[in-house]
C-alpha positions in Angstrom: -33.4 -13.7 -15.4 -29.8 -13.4 -14.2 -28.8 -9.9 -13.2 -25.1 -9.2 -12.9 -23.9 -6.8 -10.3 -23.4 -3.3 -11.7 -19.7 -2.9 -12.7 -17.6 -0.7 -10.4 -16.1 2.5 -11.8 -12.4 1.5 -12.5 -9.7 3.0 -10.3 -8.4 6.1 -12.0 -5.0 5.8 -13.5 -4.4 9.4 -12.4 -4.2 8.3 -8.8 -0.8 6.7 -9.4 0.3 9.0 -12.2 0.8 12.0 -9.9 4.4 13.2 -10.0 5.2 12.9 -6.4 8.1 12.7 -4.0 6.4 10.4 -1.5 3.1 8.9 -0.8 0.4 9.8 1.7 -1.7 7.6 3.8 -5.2 7.3 5.0 -5.4 6.0 8.5 -6.5 2.4 8.3 -9.0 1.3 10.9 -8.3 -1.5 13.2 -9.0 -4.9 11.8 -12.4 -6.2 12.8 -12.3 -9.5 14.6 -15.2 -10.8 12.6 -13.4 -10.7 9.3 -9.7 -11.3 10.0 -9.8 -13.9 12.7 -10.6 -17.6 12.4 -10.0 -18.9 8.9 -12.2 -21.9 9.5 -15.5 -19.9 9.9 -18.0 -20.8 7.2 -20.1 -18.0 5.7 -23.3 -18.4 3.7 -24.6 -15.6 1.5 -25.5 -14.6 -2.0 -23.1 -14.5 -5.0 -22.9 -12.2 -8.0 -20.4 -11.9 -10.8 -18.3 -9.2 -12.4 -16.3 -9.2 -15.7 -12.9 -8.3 -14.3 -10.8 -5.8 -12.3 -10.7 -2.2 -13.0 -7.7 -0.6 -14.8 -4.9 -0.5 -13.8 -5.7 -2.0 -10.4 -8.3 -3.8 -8.5 -9.4 -2.8 -5.1 -6.3 -4.6 -3.5 -3.8 -2.7 -5.6 -2.7 -5.5 -8.0 -3.3 -5.6 -11.7 -5.4 -8.5 -12.9 -2.5 -9.9 -15.1 -0.4 -10.2 -12.0 -2.8 -12.1 -9.7 -1.8 -15.6 -8.5 -5.1 -16.8 -10.0 -7.7 -15.7 -12.5 -10.3 -17.2 -10.2 -10.8 -14.2 -7.9 -13.5 -12.5 -5.8 -14.5 -9.2 -4.4 -15.5 -8.7 -0.7 -18.0 -6.1 0.5 -16.4 -2.8 1.7 -19.5 -1.8 3.7 -22.1 -3.4 6.0 -24.9 -0.8 5.8 -28.2 -2.7 5.4 -30.8 -0.5 3.5 -28.3 2.4 3.1 -26.4 2.9 -0.1 -25.2 6.4 0.7 -22.3 5.7 3.1 -19.0 5.8 1.1 -16.2 6.7 3.5 -13.1 4.7 2.6 -11.1 3.5 4.5 -13.9 3.0 7.1 -12.8 4.9 10.2 -12.6 3.1 13.6 -15.6 5.1 14.8 -17.7 3.5 12.1 -16.4 -0.1 12.6 -20.0 -1.4 12.7 -20.3 -0.3 9.0 -17.2 -2.3 7.9 -17.7 -5.2 5.5 -15.7 -8.3 5.0 -13.1 -6.4 2.9 -11.9 -5.0 6.3 -10.2 -1.9 4.9 -8.1 -4.1 2.6 -6.8 -6.4 5.4 -8.3 -9.4 3.7 -6.7 -8.7 0.4 -4.4 -11.5 -1.0 -6.2 -14.2 1.1 -7.8 -17.3 -0.4 -11.3 -18.5 0.1 -12.8 -21.9 -0.7 -16.3 -21.3 -2.3 -19.0 -23.9 -2.5 -22.1 -23.5 -4.7 -25.5 -23.5 -2.9 -29.1 -23.3 -3.8 -30.6 -21.8 -7.0 -33.3 -19.0 -6.9 -36.4 -19.6 -8.9 -37.7 -16.1 -8.3 -36.5 -12.5 -8.7 -33.0 -12.0 -7.3 -32.0 -8.5 -8.4 -30.2 -7.2 -5.3 -32.7 -4.3 -4.8 -31.6 -2.4 -1.7 -33.7 -3.2 1.3 -35.7 -5.9 -0.5 -35.7 -9.7 0.2 -33.4 -11.8 -1.9 -35.2 -14.3 -4.2 -38.6 -12.6 -4.1 -41.6 -14.4 -5.6 -39.8 -17.7 -5.7 -37.8 -20.1 -3.5 -34.3 -21.5 -3.1 -33.9 -25.0 -4.5 -31.1 -27.5 -4.8 -30.0 -28.9 -8.2 -27.1 -30.7 -9.7 -24.6 -27.8 -9.2 -24.9 -27.8 -5.4 -21.6 -28.8 -3.7 -19.3 -27.7 -6.6 -16.3 -25.9 -5.2 -13.4 -23.6 -6.3 -10.4 -22.0 -4.6 -10.5 -18.3 -5.2 -8.3 -15.3 -4.4 -9.5 -12.0 -2.7 -8.5 -9.3 -5.3 -11.2 -6.7 -5.3 -13.8 -4.8 -3.3 -17.5 -4.3 -3.7 -19.0 -0.9 -2.6 -22.0 -0.6 -5.0 -25.2 0.8 -3.4 -27.2 -2.3 -3.9 -28.6 -5.1 -1.7 -25.8 -7.5 -2.5 -23.0 -5.1 -1.5 -24.8 -3.5 1.4 -27.5 -5.8 2.8 -25.7 -9.2 2.7 -22.5 -9.2 4.9 -21.6 -12.7 3.4 -22.0 -11.7 -0.2 -19.2 -12.6 -2.6 -18.7 -11.1 -6.1 -17.1 -13.8 -8.3 -15.1 -13.4 -11.5 -17.5 -14.2 -14.3 -15.1 -16.5 -16.2 -14.7 -18.6 -13.0 -18.4 -19.6 -12.8 -18.1 -22.6 -15.1 -14.8 -23.6 -13.5 -16.4 -24.7 -10.3 -15.8 -28.5 -10.0 -17.8 -31.4 -8.6 -16.3 -34.8 -8.2 -13.2 -33.6 -9.9 -15.0 -32.3 -13.0 -15.7 -28.7 -13.9 -19.5 -28.0 -14.1 -19.0 -26.3 -17.5 -22.5 -24.8 -17.9 -23.7 -23.4 -14.6 -23.6 -19.9 -16.2 -25.9 -18.5 -17.6 -28.9 -20.8 -17.4 -28.3 -22.1 -13.9 -26.9 -19.1 -12.1 -29.4 -16.4 -11.0 -27.0 -15.2 -8.3 -27.0 -18.4 -6.3 -26.4 -19.0 -2.7 -22.8 -19.9 -1.8 -20.9 -20.8 1.3 -17.3 -19.8 1.8 -14.4 -19.7 4.3 -10.9 -18.3 4.4 -8.0 -20.6 4.0 -4.2 -20.4 3.6 -3.0 -20.4 0.0 -3.6 -23.9 -1.3 -0.6 -25.9 -2.5 1.7 -22.9 -1.9 5.3 -23.1 -3.2 8.0 -20.5 -3.9 8.1 -17.1 -2.2 6.4 -13.7 -2.4 6.5 -11.5 -5.5 7.3 -7.8 -5.2 6.6 -5.2 -7.9 6.9 -1.4 -8.2 3.6 0.3 -9.1 2.9 2.7 -11.9 4.9 5.9 -11.6 6.9 4.6 -8.7 10.3 6.3 -8.5 13.1 7.2 -6.1 10.9 9.7 -4.2 7.7 7.6 -4.3 8.7 3.9 -4.0 5.2 2.4 -4.1 5.2 -1.4 -4.3 2.6 -4.2 -4.4 3.2 -7.6 -2.8 1.6 -10.8 -4.3 1.9 -14.6 -4.1 1.3 -14.6 -0.4 1.1 -17.7 1.8 -1.7 -16.3 4.0 -2.7 -12.8 3.2 -1.0 -9.6 4.2 -1.5 -7.3 7.1 1.5 -5.1 6.7 4.9 -4.4 5.2 7.9 -3.1 7.2 10.9 -1.5 5.7 14.4 -1.1 7.1 15.5 2.6 7.1 19.2 1.9 7.9 18.7 1.9 11.6 15.4 0.3 12.5 12.3 -1.4 11.1 9.5 1.0 10.2 5.8 0.3 9.3 5.1 1.0 5.6 2.1 3.1 4.8 -0.7 1.3 3.0 -2.2 3.0 -0.1 -5.6 3.9 1.3 -7.5 0.6 1.6 -5.6 -1.1 -1.3 -4.4 -3.9 1.0 -1.5 -5.2 -1.0 0.0 -1.8 -2.0 2.5 0.1 0.2 4.9 2.9 0.1 8.3 2.1 1.5 11.6 4.0 2.1 15.2 3.2 1.2 17.9 1.9 3.5 19.7 5.2 3.1 18.5 8.7 2.6 18.0 9.5 -1.1 18.8 5.9 -2.0 17.1 3.4 -4.3 17.9 0.2 -2.3 15.2 -1.3 -0.1 14.8 -4.0 2.5 11.4 -5.2 3.6 9.6 -7.9 5.6 5.9 -8.8 5.4 3.3 -9.8 8.0 0.5 -12.2 7.1 -3.1 -12.1 8.2 -2.2 -13.4 11.7 0.4 -10.5 12.0 3.2 -13.1 11.9 6.2 -12.4 9.7 6.0 -14.5 6.5 8.6 -17.2 5.9 9.7 -17.1 9.6 10.8 -13.5 9.4 12.7 -13.6 6.1 13.8 -10.2 4.8 13.8 -9.2 1.1 16.3 -6.8 -0.4 16.0 -5.2 -3.8 16.6 -2.0 -5.8 14.5 0.4 -8.0 15.0 -0.8 -11.6 16.9 1.6 -13.9 13.8 1.6 -16.1 11.9 3.3 -13.3 14.3 6.2 -12.8 11.7 8.6 -14.3 8.8 6.6 -13.0 7.7 3.0 -13.7 5.6 2.9 -16.8 4.0 -0.5 -16.2 1.3 -1.0 -13.6 3.5 -3.7 -12.0 7.3 -3.9 -12.5 8.5 -7.1 -10.8 11.9 -7.0 -9.1 14.6 -9.5 -8.4 15.4 -9.7 -4.7 17.8 -11.4 -2.3 16.6 -12.8 1.0 18.1 -13.2 4.4 17.1 -15.1 7.5 13.7 -16.6 8.2 13.0 -20.3 7.5 15.7 -20.6 4.8 18.1 -23.5 5.1 21.8 -22.9 5.6 23.8 -22.3 2.4 22.8 -20.3 -0.6 20.5 -20.8 -3.5 19.8 -18.5 -6.3 17.6 -18.3 -9.4 14.0 -17.7 -10.5 11.6 -19.8 -8.5 8.3 -20.3 -10.3 5.9 -20.3 -7.4 2.5 -21.9 -7.6 -0.6 -21.6 -5.5 -4.1 -23.1 -5.9 -2.9 -25.3 -8.7 -2.0 -22.4 -11.0 1.3 -20.7 -11.7 2.0 -17.3 -10.2 2.7 -14.5 -12.7 5.4 -11.9 -12.3 7.4 -14.4 -10.3 10.3 -12.9 -8.4 13.8 -14.4 -8.5 15.5 -14.6 -5.1 18.7 -15.5 -3.4 18.5 -17.1 0.1 21.4 -16.8 2.4 22.2 -18.7 5.6 24.9 -18.2 8.3 23.8 -14.6 9.2 26.4 -12.3 10.7 25.0 -10.9 14.0 28.1 -9.0 15.3 27.7 -5.2 15.2 30.6 -2.9 14.4 32.2 -0.7 17.1 30.9 2.8 17.5 32.5 5.5 15.3 34.4 8.4 16.8 32.6 11.6 17.8 32.0 13.7 14.7 34.2 16.8 14.2 32.8 19.9 12.6 35.1 20.8 9.7 33.1 23.7 8.2 29.8 25.5 8.2 27.9 27.9 5.9 24.5 29.4 6.2 23.0 26.3 4.8 25.5 23.5 5.4 27.5 21.6 8.0 30.6 19.5 7.1 31.6 16.6 9.4 34.3 13.9 9.7 34.8 11.1 12.2 37.1 8.3 13.2 36.4 4.9 11.5 34.6 2.0 13.2 35.8 -1.6 13.1 33.9 -4.9 12.5 34.7 -8.6 12.5 33.8 -8.9 8.8 34.1 -5.3 7.6 32.4 -1.9 7.9 30.5 -1.1 4.7 29.3 2.5 5.6 27.9 4.9 8.1 24.5 6.4 9.0 24.5 10.1 9.8 21.7 11.4 12.1 20.7 15.1 12.4 18.7 15.7 15.6 18.0 11.9 15.8 16.8 11.6 12.2 18.7 9.7 9.6 19.9 12.1 6.8 22.5 10.2 4.9 24.4 6.9 4.6 27.9 7.6 3.2 30.4 4.9 2.7 33.3 7.0 4.0 34.1 9.0 7.1 33.1 12.5 5.9 29.8 14.1 5.1 28.4 17.5 4.3 24.8 18.1 5.3 23.1 20.7 3.0 19.8 22.5 2.7 19.9 23.7 6.4 18.4 26.8 7.9 20.7 29.8 8.7 21.7 30.6 12.3 20.3 27.3 13.6 21.9 24.7 15.9 21.9 21.0 15.0 23.1 17.9 16.8 24.8 15.0 14.9 25.6 11.4 15.7 27.0 8.6 13.5 26.5 4.8 13.5 28.5 2.2 11.5 26.9 -0.6 9.5 28.2 -3.9 8.1 27.1 -6.0 5.1 24.6 -7.9 7.2 22.8 -4.7 8.2 24.1 -4.8 11.8 24.4 -1.3 13.3 26.8 -0.1 15.9 25.9 2.0 18.9 25.7 5.7 18.2 28.8 7.9 18.5 28.9 10.8 20.9 26.9 13.8 19.7 28.4 16.9 18.2 26.6 20.3 18.0 27.0 22.6 15.0 25.4 26.0 14.2 25.0 27.3 10.7 26.1 30.8 9.8 23.7 33.8 9.6 22.1 34.7 6.3 19.8 37.4 4.9 17.7 34.9 3.0 13.9 35.0 2.8 11.3 32.3 3.1 7.8 31.5 2.2 5.9 29.2 -0.2 3.0 29.2 -2.6 0.6 26.4 -3.6 -1.2 25.9 -6.9 -4.1 23.6 -7.7 -4.9 21.4 -10.8 -8.0 19.3 -11.3 -6.7 16.1 -12.9 -10.1 14.4 -13.4 -13.7 15.0 -12.4 -17.0 13.1 -12.7 -20.5 13.8 -11.6 -20.0 13.0 -7.9 -16.3 13.8 -7.4 -12.9 15.0 -8.5 -9.2 14.1 -8.3 -6.7 17.0 -8.0 -3.0 17.7 -7.5 -1.6 20.6 -5.4 2.0 21.7 -6.0 3.9 23.4 -3.2 6.8 25.7 -4.3 9.5 27.0 -2.0 10.0 30.7 -2.7 12.7 31.1 -0.1 16.5 31.1 -0.4 16.9 28.1 2.0 15.3 24.7 2.3 12.1 24.2 4.2 11.8 21.8 7.2 8.1 21.5 6.8 5.0 23.0 5.0 1.3 23.4 5.3 -1.4 24.2 2.8 -5.0 25.2 3.6 -8.2 26.1 1.8 -11.9 26.3 2.3 -14.4 24.5 0.1 -17.0 26.7 -1.5 -19.7 24.0 -1.1 -20.3 20.6 0.5 -17.2 18.9 -0.9 -15.4 16.5 1.3 -11.9 14.9 1.0 -12.3 11.1 0.4 -8.7 10.0 0.1 -5.2 11.5 -0.3 -1.6 10.8 -0.9 1.8 12.6 -0.4 0.5 14.6 2.5 -1.6 14.3 5.6 -5.1 15.9 5.2 -7.7 16.9 7.8 -11.1 18.5 7.2 -13.1 20.4 9.7 -16.4 21.7 8.3 -15.4 23.2 4.9 -11.8 23.9 6.0 -9.0 21.6 4.8 -5.4 21.5 6.1 -2.7 19.5 4.3 0.7 19.0 6.0 3.9 17.4 4.8 4.8 13.9 5.7 8.2 12.9 7.3 9.6 12.3 3.8 8.9 15.5 1.9 9.0 18.3 4.4 12.4 19.4 3.1 12.0 21.3 -0.1 15.1 23.0 -1.5 15.1 26.7 -2.4 13.1 27.3 -5.6 12.1 23.6 -5.5 8.7 22.1 -5.3 6.8 19.0 -4.2 3.2 17.9 -4.7 0.4 16.0 -3.2 -3.0 14.8 -4.4 -6.4 13.8 -3.2 -9.9 12.6 -4.2 -12.9 14.5 -3.1 -16.7 13.8 -3.0 -18.8 16.5 -4.6 -18.8 18.6 -7.7 -15.5 20.2 -8.7 -15.5 24.0 -7.9 -15.9 26.3 -10.9 -12.8 28.1 -9.7 -10.0 26.8 -7.5 -10.3 27.8 -3.8 -7.8 30.3 -2.4 -4.8 28.3 -1.2 -2.6 29.4 1.8 0.9 28.0 2.2 3.3 28.3 5.2 6.7 26.8 5.9 8.7 25.9 8.9 
């Protein structure tokens, strides 16, 4: 009798419904050579099926409706033969021997060619620590050799023999089973009577018959202060996204082990315009280093309501030909049309000449919480489009003119400012000479408080949001929240802060994006934890810097 793999618990919508200013990140373990290296390696293992992705996202961070193909697979998260209790995600580098083919999401968005193997005449129930195909044998039949191109879109972490004992196990989309083809014809009736979790062989491959370009979409609840995106329609998987912050390329943070979901930052502080580039499974930049520029849609000003809001982008550089083309390109891969296709403009003849350096900033005024600056304009062969202002080496604003007032500062504190000019092509000048400014004294007070809310709980875990409120009269530069679990609870994943746990003690600290909280303002972060939700919230401590 055919036994389908136990369905996974869907990803909770609340994970992406948290009102947040920025994301957080779990440290992603280094890619294992066995799973992300040679694409031609063939693997033989057992196959199971599942009905579809969880809602709103599968394990790779893309909704099922926005996949390049409805023929998709899940890869094993863990390699823990006989042990169904290990559940740390992402798998830390110290436990790399326990990492499955999912590879902490680094194999998301890749394609595999799957070939049907032998049928089991016995019991093939995936019992942990038990032989596959007990009391029977593996035998060939008319379905052997049928093949199908399939997309890696999900992860398998169930505590059974398939997802733990068999490192080459694949979990296949159930509707795909009868779409396997042999001699150009779909088998049609392999499932249910000729299935019984057959053997399969499979290997990674570049996207078959690839055309078009990548698709970019904002995720549910993405907004100005939490610009979370997912990238699809990839030519050969995805190992990273980099965003341009107005002065340099920075690595985007992956959403835990959802390999196609990243949180980026704008090209200017507090902006809603973005420029990214993508690295494939070989760590090479896709499309020869092409960059993609786009903006947060107006419909997402209060948070994107849809799980995937596709954007229109313009491109620059890479393997594009000279000249300009524009319009919606309906990309295809694997013989099927990509959904949520992104329109793009490709531009050649890139300007590579940087503007001259602006003049040294002059301090035109100070208060206890602000510094006003002005500077002499830069020049450029095409034209200066704006300036980047840096406080103590950190980009704080990108005005179009030659004046700026920096607000939310700490009283009686010295700051150093430099300015760089930028042109339409994104070229940046050398930095101006530095100017020092000291804010006026103030009698303001500081401090913060933190409050806790359990958003969801189940028998073995919980999801919670912590809100940090600035009780002071000036902006914070950073904050920390701490608590001690009353039992054996452990943090499993987190966002919008960096969390560490030692014993029962947990410390959460701001990220680079959300350390500044204005007076009387607030920010929030969230986490998932293993264990029963406490009957009462732990006592939370909060400090600012």
